[in-house]
N, C-alpha and C positions, 0 to 999 in steps of 0.2 A: 504493500500500500504506500503511494508516495504521498508527500506533504500536501499537494493540492487536494487529494482525495480526503485527508484528514481535516483539512481547512473547510471543505465543502460539508463534511458530515457535522462538524462543530457548529458552523454557521447555521445549518439546517436546524440543528437541535435548539440553537439560541433563537432563531426565528420562531420555532414552535413555542418556546416559552414566552417569547415576546407577544405572540398572537394570544396566549392564554392570559398573558398579563393585561390586555385590554379589557378583560373581564374580571380578572381577580387582582384587586388592586394592591395586593402585598407583592406580587411578581412584577418585575419591570416589563413594560409594555412596548409602546412604539418605539421609545428610545433605543430599546435593545435590538429591535428590527433594524433600525437605521444603522446602528453600529455594526451588526452582523452583514448587512449589505455592503457596508464600506469595507470590512475585513475580507469579505469574499472578492471585491473588486481588486484589493490590493494583493491578496495572497492566494486567491482562488485559482490563478492560472487561466482565467478566461479572456484575459487581455480586453480588447475593445467591448466585448460582450459584457463582461463584468462592469464595466464603467456605465455602460447603457442601461443595465439592470439596476445599478445603484441610483442613477439619475431618476429612471422612471419609478422605482420603488419608493425613493425619497419623497416624490411628488405625492404619492399615496399616504405616506407615513405622516408628512406635514399637513396634508389635508384631513386626515383622520384626527390629529391632535387639535387642529383648529376648529374642526367641526365639533369635536367633543366639548371643547371650552365654550364655544360660542352657543351651542344648542343649550348646553347646561346653564350658562351664565345667563342667557337671555330669560329662560324660564325662572331662575331664581330671582331675578331682578323684577320680574312681572309680578311676583308674590311676595316681595319685600323679604325674602328669606337671606339672613346674614350669612356670611362664609362660617362664622362661629358654629353654627347649627350642623353644617356639613361636616366641620372638623370634629365636632363632638361625635356625630354619627360614624365618622371613620374610626375614631378611638374606640368607640363601642363595639365597632364591628371587627376589630382586631382582637379585643378582649373576648368577644362572643366567638371567635374562631377557636379558642382554646377551651370554651366552656361547652359549646354544642359542635361536635365534628361535622364537617361538610357544609352545612347551612348556617353555621354560627356567624360567619362574616356578613351574610345578608340579613340575618335576623338581628343581630348586634347593630347593624348599621340604621335599620329601621326603627328599632326601639330607641337608640340614642338620639336619633333625629327627632323622634316624636317627643321624648322627654325634653330635649333641648328647646324645641319649639313651644311646648307646654310651660316651661318655665319663662319663655319670653313673652308669650301672649297671655298668660294665665286663663286660658280659655281651651277647654279639650276639644271641642268642635273646630275652632279655627286652628289649633295645632295640628288636628288630624288633616284637614283641608290642605294646609301648607306643607305638611310632611308628604302627604300622598303626592302634591304637585312637585316636591323636591325628588321624590323617589322616581316619578316618571320622567322628570328632566335628566336625571343621572342615568336612567336607563336607556333613554333616547341618545345620550351623548355617548354612553358605552357601545351601544349597537352601531352608531355611526363610525366609531374609531375602530370597532371590531371588523367591520365590513371592509373598511379601507385597509386595515392591517392585513386581511385575507388577500386582498388584491395586491398587496406588496409582496406577501409570500408567495402568491401565484407568479408574480412577475419573476421572482427569484427562481422558482421551479422551472419556468419556461426557459429562463437564461441558462440554467444548468443543463437542460436537454439540448439547447443550441449549442453550448460550449462542449458538450460530449459529442456531438454529431460533427463538429468541425475540427 
């Protein structure tokens, strides 16, 4: 097995972790995909194909990161939800991950967000409404980033095929 094959395998694994990281916040996401594409372009032995894959893949990665931030941020501003509530939700999600296996991250995030909003608004109905809006906004942002991360990963796979064929 030559070094280019090892680099391709490692980059593929890192891209896979990056795609998962767009859904599971404790894993590195789009940033890892971008670094993997760059590493493959430099050390993957694909030549010009590697750099084209890097350029196209980075367009998808950056678009995903921007879409996630814009979609989520816009909805949070519409409902006047402060960043503090989201940060508390994330912290509760990380704690929940250790308490409830598999789904603890998501349950903890939702509960932490709801509690933070309840403390902020002092009204359970309002807290439920704003928390639900924040959850939908976060989900929409994650979905957009996930889809574009999958496109970046697909670009790498196509580039891998093209490099192997030449």
